[in-house]
PyMOL commands that place a pseudoatom at each C-alpha (Angstrom):
pseudoatom trace, name=CA, resn=UNK, resi=1, chain=A, elem=C, hetatm=0, pos=[-127.677, -160.226, 164.770]
pseudoatom trace, name=CA, resn=UNK, resi=2, chain=A, elem=C, hetatm=0, pos=[-130.360, -161.691, 162.568]
pseudoatom trace, name=CA, resn=UNK, resi=3, chain=A, elem=C, hetatm=0, pos=[-131.017, -165.387, 162.689]
pseudoatom trace, name=CA, resn=UNK, resi=4, chain=A, elem=C, hetatm=0, pos=[-132.195, -167.386, 159.689]
pseudoatom trace, name=CA, resn=UNK, resi=5, chain=A, elem=C, hetatm=0, pos=[-135.782, -168.665, 160.223]
pseudoatom trace, name=CA, resn=UNK, resi=6, chain=A, elem=C, hetatm=0, pos=[-136.470, -172.454, 159.968]
pseudoatom trace, name=CA, resn=UNK, resi=7, chain=A, elem=C, hetatm=0, pos=[-138.086, -173.478, 156.833]
pseudoatom trace, name=CA, resn=UNK, resi=8, chain=A, elem=C, hetatm=0, pos=[-141.724, -174.264, 157.493]
pseudoatom trace, name=CA, resn=UNK, resi=9, chain=A, elem=C, hetatm=0, pos=[-145.149, -173.807, 155.993]
pseudoatom trace, name=CA, resn=UNK, resi=10, chain=A, elem=C, hetatm=0, pos=[-145.435, -170.372, 157.274]
pseudoatom trace, name=CA, resn=UNK, resi=11, chain=A, elem=C, hetatm=0, pos=[-142.015, -169.240, 155.704]
pseudoatom trace, name=CA, resn=UNK, resi=12, chain=A, elem=C, hetatm=0, pos=[-142.731, -171.003, 152.434]
pseudoatom trace, name=CA, resn=UNK, resi=13, chain=A, elem=C, hetatm=0, pos=[-146.340, -169.372, 152.390]
pseudoatom trace, name=CA, resn=UNK, resi=14, chain=A, elem=C, hetatm=0, pos=[-144.947, -165.818, 153.117]
pseudoatom trace, name=CA, resn=UNK, resi=15, chain=A, elem=C, hetatm=0, pos=[-142.480, -166.384, 150.280]
pseudoatom trace, name=CA, resn=UNK, resi=16, chain=A, elem=C, hetatm=0, pos=[-145.210, -167.423, 147.873]
pseudoatom trace, name=CA, resn=UNK, resi=17, chain=A, elem=C, hetatm=0, pos=[-147.797, -164.735, 148.811]
pseudoatom trace, name=CA, resn=UNK, resi=18, chain=A, elem=C, hetatm=0, pos=[-145.159, -161.922, 148.637]
pseudoatom trace, name=CA, resn=UNK, resi=19, chain=A, elem=C, hetatm=0, pos=[-143.926, -163.155, 145.189]
pseudoatom trace, name=CA, resn=UNK, resi=20, chain=A, elem=C, hetatm=0, pos=[-147.592, -163.660, 143.965]
pseudoatom trace, name=CA, resn=UNK, resi=21, chain=A, elem=C, hetatm=0, pos=[-148.399, -160.220, 145.136]
pseudoatom trace, name=CA, resn=UNK, resi=22, chain=A, elem=C, hetatm=0, pos=[-145.554, -158.678, 142.860]
pseudoatom trace, name=CA, resn=UNK, resi=23, chain=A, elem=C, hetatm=0, pos=[-147.014, -160.759, 139.942]
pseudoatom trace, name=CA, resn=UNK, resi=24, chain=A, elem=C, hetatm=0, pos=[-150.510, -159.715, 140.785]
pseudoatom trace, name=CA, resn=UNK, resi=25, chain=A, elem=C, hetatm=0, pos=[-149.557, -156.122, 139.804]
pseudoatom trace, name=CA, resn=UNK, resi=26, chain=A, elem=C, hetatm=0, pos=[-148.637, -157.196, 136.323]
pseudoatom trace, name=CA, resn=UNK, resi=27, chain=A, elem=C, hetatm=0, pos=[-151.925, -159.248, 136.089]
pseudoatom trace, name=CA, resn=UNK, resi=28, chain=A, elem=C, hetatm=0, pos=[-153.952, -156.257, 137.123]
pseudoatom trace, name=CA, resn=UNK, resi=29, chain=A, elem=C, hetatm=0, pos=[-152.450, -154.279, 134.501]
pseudoatom trace, name=CA, resn=UNK, resi=30, chain=A, elem=C, hetatm=0, pos=[-153.499, -156.930, 132.007]
pseudoatom trace, name=CA, resn=UNK, resi=31, chain=A, elem=C, hetatm=0, pos=[-156.923, -157.539, 133.321]
pseudoatom trace, name=CA, resn=UNK, resi=32, chain=A, elem=C, hetatm=0, pos=[-155.888, -161.112, 134.126]
pseudoatom trace, name=CA, resn=UNK, resi=33, chain=A, elem=C, hetatm=0, pos=[-156.636, -163.135, 137.255]
pseudoatom trace, name=CA, resn=UNK, resi=34, chain=A, elem=C, hetatm=0, pos=[-153.980, -165.492, 138.868]
pseudoatom trace, name=CA, resn=UNK, resi=35, chain=A, elem=C, hetatm=0, pos=[-156.119, -168.526, 137.945]
pseudoatom trace, name=CA, resn=UNK, resi=36, chain=A, elem=C, hetatm=0, pos=[-156.591, -167.354, 134.349]
pseudoatom trace, name=CA, resn=UNK, resi=37, chain=A, elem=C, hetatm=0, pos=[-152.849, -166.791, 133.985]
pseudoatom trace, name=CA, resn=UNK, resi=38, chain=A, elem=C, hetatm=0, pos=[-152.119, -170.351, 135.161]
pseudoatom trace, name=CA, resn=UNK, resi=39, chain=A, elem=C, hetatm=0, pos=[-154.845, -171.672, 132.806]
pseudoatom trace, name=CA, resn=UNK, resi=40, chain=A, elem=C, hetatm=0, pos=[-153.315, -169.741, 129.845]
pseudoatom trace, name=CA, resn=UNK, resi=41, chain=A, elem=C, hetatm=0, pos=[-149.917, -171.057, 130.857]
pseudoatom trace, name=CA, resn=UNK, resi=42, chain=A, elem=C, hetatm=0, pos=[-151.021, -174.602, 130.984]
pseudoatom trace, name=CA, resn=UNK, resi=43, chain=A, elem=C, hetatm=0, pos=[-152.707, -174.437, 127.697]
pseudoatom trace, name=CA, resn=UNK, resi=44, chain=A, elem=C, hetatm=0, pos=[-149.577, -172.767, 126.036]
pseudoatom trace, name=CA, resn=UNK, resi=45, chain=A, elem=C, hetatm=0, pos=[-147.434, -175.593, 127.530]
pseudoatom trace, name=CA, resn=UNK, resi=46, chain=A, elem=C, hetatm=0, pos=[-149.525, -178.295, 126.101]
pseudoatom trace, name=CA, resn=UNK, resi=47, chain=A, elem=C, hetatm=0, pos=[-148.700, -177.580, 122.465]
pseudoatom trace, name=CA, resn=UNK, resi=48, chain=A, elem=C, hetatm=0, pos=[-151.529, -177.077, 119.888]
pseudoatom trace, name=CA, resn=UNK, resi=49, chain=A, elem=C, hetatm=0, pos=[-154.540, -177.907, 122.101]
pseudoatom trace, name=CA, resn=UNK, resi=50, chain=A, elem=C, hetatm=0, pos=[-155.392, -179.488, 125.517]
pseudoatom trace, name=CA, resn=UNK, resi=51, chain=A, elem=C, hetatm=0, pos=[-158.372, -181.455, 126.392]
pseudoatom trace, name=CA, resn=UNK, resi=52, chain=A, elem=C, hetatm=0, pos=[-160.803, -179.585, 128.633]
pseudoatom trace, name=CA, resn=UNK, resi=53, chain=A, elem=C, hetatm=0, pos=[-160.666, -182.292, 131.322]
pseudoatom trace, name=CA, resn=UNK, resi=54, chain=A, elem=C, hetatm=0, pos=[-156.809, -182.390, 131.114]
pseudoatom trace, name=CA, resn=UNK, resi=55, chain=A, elem=C, hetatm=0, pos=[-156.906, -178.528, 131.737]
pseudoatom trace, name=CA, resn=UNK, resi=56, chain=A, elem=C, hetatm=0, pos=[-159.352, -178.850, 134.585]
pseudoatom trace, name=CA, resn=UNK, resi=57, chain=A, elem=C, hetatm=0, pos=[-157.193, -181.542, 136.201]
pseudoatom trace, name=CA, resn=UNK, resi=58, chain=A, elem=C, hetatm=0, pos=[-154.138, -179.469, 135.878]
pseudoatom trace, name=CA, resn=UNK, resi=59, chain=A, elem=C, hetatm=0, pos=[-155.876, -176.414, 137.530]
pseudoatom trace, name=CA, resn=UNK, resi=60, chain=A, elem=C, hetatm=0, pos=[-157.516, -178.306, 140.329]
pseudoatom trace, name=CA, resn=UNK, resi=61, chain=A, elem=C, hetatm=0, pos=[-154.182, -180.166, 141.031]
pseudoatom trace, name=CA, resn=UNK, resi=62, chain=A, elem=C, hetatm=0, pos=[-152.009, -177.107, 140.941]
pseudoatom trace, name=CA, resn=UNK, resi=63, chain=A, elem=C, hetatm=0, pos=[-154.273, -174.542, 142.523]
pseudoatom trace, name=CA, resn=UNK, resi=64, chain=A, elem=C, hetatm=0, pos=[-156.244, -176.780, 144.875]
pseudoatom trace, name=CA, resn=UNK, resi=65, chain=A, elem=C, hetatm=0, pos=[-159.620, -175.483, 143.319]
pseudoatom trace, name=CA, resn=UNK, resi=66, chain=A, elem=C, hetatm=0, pos=[-162.682, -177.545, 142.640]
pseudoatom trace, name=CA, resn=UNK, resi=67, chain=A, elem=C, hetatm=0, pos=[-163.656, -178.395, 139.014]
pseudoatom trace, name=CA, resn=UNK, resi=68, chain=A, elem=C, hetatm=0, pos=[-166.524, -175.820, 139.076]
pseudoatom trace, name=CA, resn=UNK, resi=69, chain=A, elem=C, hetatm=0, pos=[-164.013, -173.065, 139.704]
pseudoatom trace, name=CA, resn=UNK, resi=70, chain=A, elem=C, hetatm=0, pos=[-161.696, -174.248, 137.013]
pseudoatom trace, name=CA, resn=UNK, resi=71, chain=A, elem=C, hetatm=0, pos=[-164.550, -174.472, 134.483]
pseudoatom trace, name=CA, resn=UNK, resi=72, chain=A, elem=C, hetatm=0, pos=[-165.610, -170.999, 135.419]
pseudoatom trace, name=CA, resn=UNK, resi=73, chain=A, elem=C, hetatm=0, pos=[-162.126, -169.760, 134.693]
pseudoatom trace, name=CA, resn=UNK, resi=74, chain=A, elem=C, hetatm=0, pos=[-162.064, -171.499, 131.314]
pseudoatom trace, name=CA, resn=UNK, resi=75, chain=A, elem=C, hetatm=0, pos=[-165.491, -170.063, 130.413]
pseudoatom trace, name=CA, resn=UNK, resi=76, chain=A, elem=C, hetatm=0, pos=[-164.060, -166.491, 131.286]
pseudoatom trace, name=CA, resn=UNK, resi=77, chain=A, elem=C, hetatm=0, pos=[-161.076, -167.155, 129.039]
pseudoatom trace, name=CA, resn=UNK, resi=78, chain=A, elem=C, hetatm=0, pos=[-163.147, -168.387, 126.193]
pseudoatom trace, name=CA, resn=UNK, resi=79, chain=A, elem=C, hetatm=0, pos=[-165.648, -165.497, 126.735]
pseudoatom trace, name=CA, resn=UNK, resi=80, chain=A, elem=C, hetatm=0, pos=[-162.781, -163.045, 126.438]
pseudoatom trace, name=CA, resn=UNK, resi=81, chain=A, elem=C, hetatm=0, pos=[-161.644, -164.708, 123.260]
pseudoatom trace, name=CA, resn=UNK, resi=82, chain=A, elem=C, hetatm=0, pos=[-158.308, -165.796, 124.806]
pseudoatom trace, name=CA, resn=UNK, resi=83, chain=A, elem=C, hetatm=0, pos=[-159.116, -169.592, 124.400]
pseudoatom trace, name=CA, resn=UNK, resi=84, chain=A, elem=C, hetatm=0, pos=[-161.009, -171.177, 121.808]
pseudoatom trace, name=CA, resn=UNK, resi=85, chain=A, elem=C, hetatm=0, pos=[-162.731, -174.578, 121.596]
pseudoatom trace, name=CA, resn=UNK, resi=86, chain=A, elem=C, hetatm=0, pos=[-161.408, -177.074, 119.146]
pseudoatom trace, name=CA, resn=UNK, resi=87, chain=A, elem=C, hetatm=0, pos=[-164.222, -179.385, 118.305]
pseudoatom trace, name=CA, resn=UNK, resi=88, chain=A, elem=C, hetatm=0, pos=[-163.291, -183.229, 118.517]
pseudoatom trace, name=CA, resn=UNK, resi=89, chain=A, elem=C, hetatm=0, pos=[-159.536, -182.331, 119.556]
pseudoatom trace, name=CA, resn=UNK, resi=90, chain=A, elem=C, hetatm=0, pos=[-159.770, -183.189, 123.193]
pseudoatom trace, name=CA, resn=UNK, resi=91, chain=A, elem=C, hetatm=0, pos=[-156.491, -184.681, 123.988]
pseudoatom trace, name=CA, resn=UNK, resi=92, chain=A, elem=C, hetatm=0, pos=[-157.367, -185.368, 127.657]
pseudoatom trace, name=CA, resn=UNK, resi=93, chain=A, elem=C, hetatm=0, pos=[-158.903, -188.507, 129.077]
pseudoatom trace, name=CA, resn=UNK, resi=94, chain=A, elem=C, hetatm=0, pos=[-162.409, -189.131, 127.527]
pseudoatom trace, name=CA, resn=UNK, resi=95, chain=A, elem=C, hetatm=0, pos=[-161.803, -187.166, 124.457]
pseudoatom trace, name=CA, resn=UNK, resi=96, chain=A, elem=C, hetatm=0, pos=[-164.226, -184.490, 123.913]
pseudoatom trace, name=CA, resn=UNK, resi=97, chain=A, elem=C, hetatm=0, pos=[-163.622, -180.789, 122.831]
pseudoatom trace, name=CA, resn=UNK, resi=98, chain=A, elem=C, hetatm=0, pos=[-160.098, -179.503, 123.161]
pseudoatom trace, name=CA, resn=UNK, resi=99, chain=A, elem=C, hetatm=0, pos=[-158.964, -175.887, 123.898]
pseudoatom trace, name=CA, resn=UNK, resi=100, chain=A, elem=C, hetatm=0, pos=[-156.176, -173.811, 122.402]
pseudoatom trace, name=CA, resn=UNK, resi=101, chain=A, elem=C, hetatm=0, pos=[-154.993, -170.201, 122.724]
pseudoatom trace, name=CA, resn=UNK, resi=102, chain=A, elem=C, hetatm=0, pos=[-156.265, -167.727, 120.295]
pseudoatom trace, name=CA, resn=UNK, resi=103, chain=A, elem=C, hetatm=0, pos=[-153.760, -165.135, 118.818]
pseudoatom trace, name=CA, resn=UNK, resi=104, chain=A, elem=C, hetatm=0, pos=[-154.664, -162.822, 121.645]
pseudoatom trace, name=CA, resn=UNK, resi=105, chain=A, elem=C, hetatm=0, pos=[-154.221, -165.544, 124.164]
pseudoatom trace, name=CA, resn=UNK, resi=106, chain=A, elem=C, hetatm=0, pos=[-150.794, -166.358, 122.819]
pseudoatom trace, name=CA, resn=UNK, resi=107, chain=A, elem=C, hetatm=0, pos=[-149.869, -162.625, 123.088]
pseudoatom trace, name=CA, resn=UNK, resi=108, chain=A, elem=C, hetatm=0, pos=[-151.056, -162.188, 126.652]
pseudoatom trace, name=CA, resn=UNK, resi=109, chain=A, elem=C, hetatm=0, pos=[-149.436, -165.368, 127.770]
pseudoatom trace, name=CA, resn=UNK, resi=110, chain=A, elem=C, hetatm=0, pos=[-146.052, -164.301, 126.349]
pseudoatom trace, name=CA, resn=UNK, resi=111, chain=A, elem=C, hetatm=0, pos=[-146.541, -160.868, 128.099]
pseudoatom trace, name=CA, resn=UNK, resi=112, chain=A, elem=C, hetatm=0, pos=[-147.198, -162.439, 131.393]
pseudoatom trace, name=CA, resn=UNK, resi=113, chain=A, elem=C, hetatm=0, pos=[-144.487, -165.126, 131.059]
pseudoatom trace, name=CA, resn=UNK, resi=114, chain=A, elem=C, hetatm=0, pos=[-141.916, -162.358, 130.247]
pseudoatom trace, name=CA, resn=UNK, resi=115, chain=A, elem=C, hetatm=0, pos=[-142.886, -160.198, 133.157]
pseudoatom trace, name=CA, resn=UNK, resi=116, chain=A, elem=C, hetatm=0, pos=[-142.792, -163.352, 135.541]
pseudoatom trace, name=CA, resn=UNK, resi=117, chain=A, elem=C, hetatm=0, pos=[-139.388, -164.076, 134.290]
pseudoatom trace, name=CA, resn=UNK, resi=118, chain=A, elem=C, hetatm=0, pos=[-138.266, -160.681, 135.067]
pseudoatom trace, name=CA, resn=UNK, resi=119, chain=A, elem=C, hetatm=0, pos=[-139.763, -160.792, 138.500]
pseudoatom trace, name=CA, resn=UNK, resi=120, chain=A, elem=C, hetatm=0, pos=[-138.098, -164.113, 139.161]
pseudoatom trace, name=CA, resn=UNK, resi=121, chain=A, elem=C, hetatm=0, pos=[-134.748, -162.894, 138.090]
pseudoatom trace, name=CA, resn=UNK, resi=122, chain=A, elem=C, hetatm=0, pos=[-134.915, -160.056, 140.450]
pseudoatom trace, name=CA, resn=UNK, resi=123, chain=A, elem=C, hetatm=0, pos=[-136.336, -162.129, 143.391]
pseudoatom trace, name=CA, resn=UNK, resi=124, chain=A, elem=C, hetatm=0, pos=[-133.982, -164.843, 143.021]
pseudoatom trace, name=CA, resn=UNK, resi=125, chain=A, elem=C, hetatm=0, pos=[-130.832, -162.609, 142.339]
pseudoatom trace, name=CA, resn=UNK, resi=126, chain=A, elem=C, hetatm=0, pos=[-127.807, -163.340, 144.301]
pseudoatom trace, name=CA, resn=UNK, resi=127, chain=A, elem=C, hetatm=0, pos=[-128.565, -166.987, 145.031]
pseudoatom trace, name=CA, resn=UNK, resi=128, chain=A, elem=C, hetatm=0, pos=[-126.105, -169.678, 143.681]
pseudoatom trace, name=CA, resn=UNK, resi=129, chain=A, elem=C, hetatm=0, pos=[-127.169, -172.335, 141.515]
pseudoatom trace, name=CA, resn=UNK, resi=130, chain=A, elem=C, hetatm=0, pos=[-126.631, -174.799, 144.238]
pseudoatom trace, name=CA, resn=UNK, resi=131, chain=A, elem=C, hetatm=0, pos=[-128.758, -172.853, 146.678]
pseudoatom trace, name=CA, resn=UNK, resi=132, chain=A, elem=C, hetatm=0, pos=[-131.661, -172.645, 144.010]
pseudoatom trace, name=CA, resn=UNK, resi=133, chain=A, elem=C, hetatm=0, pos=[-131.260, -176.352, 143.213]
pseudoatom trace, name=CA, resn=UNK, resi=134, chain=A, elem=C, hetatm=0, pos=[-131.423, -177.245, 146.967]
pseudoatom trace, name=CA, resn=UNK, resi=135, chain=A, elem=C, hetatm=0, pos=[-134.434, -175.184, 147.515]
pseudoatom trace, name=CA, resn=UNK, resi=136, chain=A, elem=C, hetatm=0, pos=[-136.095, -176.563, 144.330]
pseudoatom trace, name=CA, resn=UNK, resi=137, chain=A, elem=C, hetatm=0, pos=[-135.538, -180.186, 145.672]
pseudoatom trace, name=CA, resn=UNK, resi=138, chain=A, elem=C, hetatm=0, pos=[-136.784, -179.306, 149.160]
pseudoatom trace, name=CA, resn=UNK, resi=139, chain=A, elem=C, hetatm=0, pos=[-140.075, -177.679, 147.800]
pseudoatom trace, name=CA, resn=UNK, resi=140, chain=A, elem=C, hetatm=0, pos=[-140.617, -180.416, 145.364]
pseudoatom trace, name=CA, resn=UNK, resi=141, chain=A, elem=C, hetatm=0, pos=[-140.566, -183.038, 147.988]
pseudoatom trace, name=CA, resn=UNK, resi=142, chain=A, elem=C, hetatm=0, pos=[-142.829, -180.965, 150.463]
pseudoatom trace, name=CA, resn=UNK, resi=143, chain=A, elem=C, hetatm=0, pos=[-145.261, -180.403, 147.613]
pseudoatom trace, name=CA, resn=UNK, resi=144, chain=A, elem=C, hetatm=0, pos=[-145.347, -184.302, 146.723]
pseudoatom trace, name=CA, resn=UNK, resi=145, chain=A, elem=C, hetatm=0, pos=[-145.850, -185.284, 150.397]
pseudoatom trace, name=CA, resn=UNK, resi=146, chain=A, elem=C, hetatm=0, pos=[-148.652, -182.697, 150.841]
pseudoatom trace, name=CA, resn=UNK, resi=147, chain=A, elem=C, hetatm=0, pos=[-150.253, -183.789, 147.730]
pseudoatom trace, name=CA, resn=UNK, resi=148, chain=A, elem=C, hetatm=0, pos=[-150.015, -187.545, 148.859]
pseudoatom trace, name=CA, resn=UNK, resi=149, chain=A, elem=C, hetatm=0, pos=[-151.720, -186.466, 152.174]
pseudoatom trace, name=CA, resn=UNK, resi=150, chain=A, elem=C, hetatm=0, pos=[-154.485, -184.650, 150.435]
pseudoatom trace, name=CA, resn=UNK, resi=151, chain=A, elem=C, hetatm=0, pos=[-155.097, -187.663, 148.235]
pseudoatom trace, name=CA, resn=UNK, resi=152, chain=A, elem=C, hetatm=0, pos=[-155.083, -190.021, 151.187]
pseudoatom trace, name=CA, resn=UNK, resi=153, chain=A, elem=C, hetatm=0, pos=[-157.607, -187.712, 152.795]
pseudoatom trace, name=CA, resn=UNK, resi=154, chain=A, elem=C, hetatm=0, pos=[-159.853, -188.025, 149.789]
pseudoatom trace, name=CA, resn=UNK, resi=155, chain=A, elem=C, hetatm=0, pos=[-159.697, -191.618, 149.758]
pseudoatom trace, name=CA, resn=UNK, resi=156, chain=A, elem=C, hetatm=0, pos=[-160.792, -191.720, 153.532]
pseudoatom trace, name=CA, resn=UNK, resi=157, chain=A, elem=C, hetatm=0, pos=[-163.559, -189.085, 152.838]
pseudoatom trace, name=CA, resn=UNK, resi=158, chain=A, elem=C, hetatm=0, pos=[-164.810, -191.098, 149.931]
pseudoatom trace, name=CA, resn=UNK, resi=159, chain=A, elem=C, hetatm=0, pos=[-165.448, -194.229, 152.067]
for i in range(1, 159): cmd.bond("trace and resi %d" % i, "trace and resi %d" % (i + 1))
show_as sticks, trace
zoom trace
C-alpha cells in the first residue's frame, strides 16, 4: 500500500526539477538555456517592448539570480539576435533602452511555449480542475511567503 507524501519543500522541489528536466530536453534541441527561455517569455508577455531594468527585475525575482547573471542572459539573447534594443523605449522604472523580441526570438518563444504546453498537458493529465486549483493556490501562497522571508532577510542584511 502506497502512502501519499506530505507536501513540503522536498516534494515540491522534486516535482519542479523533474518537470524542468523534461523541458530542458526541448531547450537543448533549440540551443536555449532555461534562463534564456524565461527571459524570452517575459519579454513576449510584456507586449511590444520591456524596459531592461524591468526584465532584469522579473528575472531576478522569478529565478532568484543576481542582476549580473540576468544581464549576461540578456546579452546572450541580444548577441544571438533573439532580442533587440529599442532605443528610448524603456518602459521600466528609470526609462532607458527597451528590449523586444526579434522575429527569430518570437518564433523560438512560440516553439518553446508550445512544447511547454504539451509537456504540461501530459504531466497534469488526470487531475481534476479542483485539484489543480487547490495545488495552484497552495503553491502561490508558499511562494509569496518565501519571497516575503527573502525580502525580510535582505532588509536585515542591509542594516
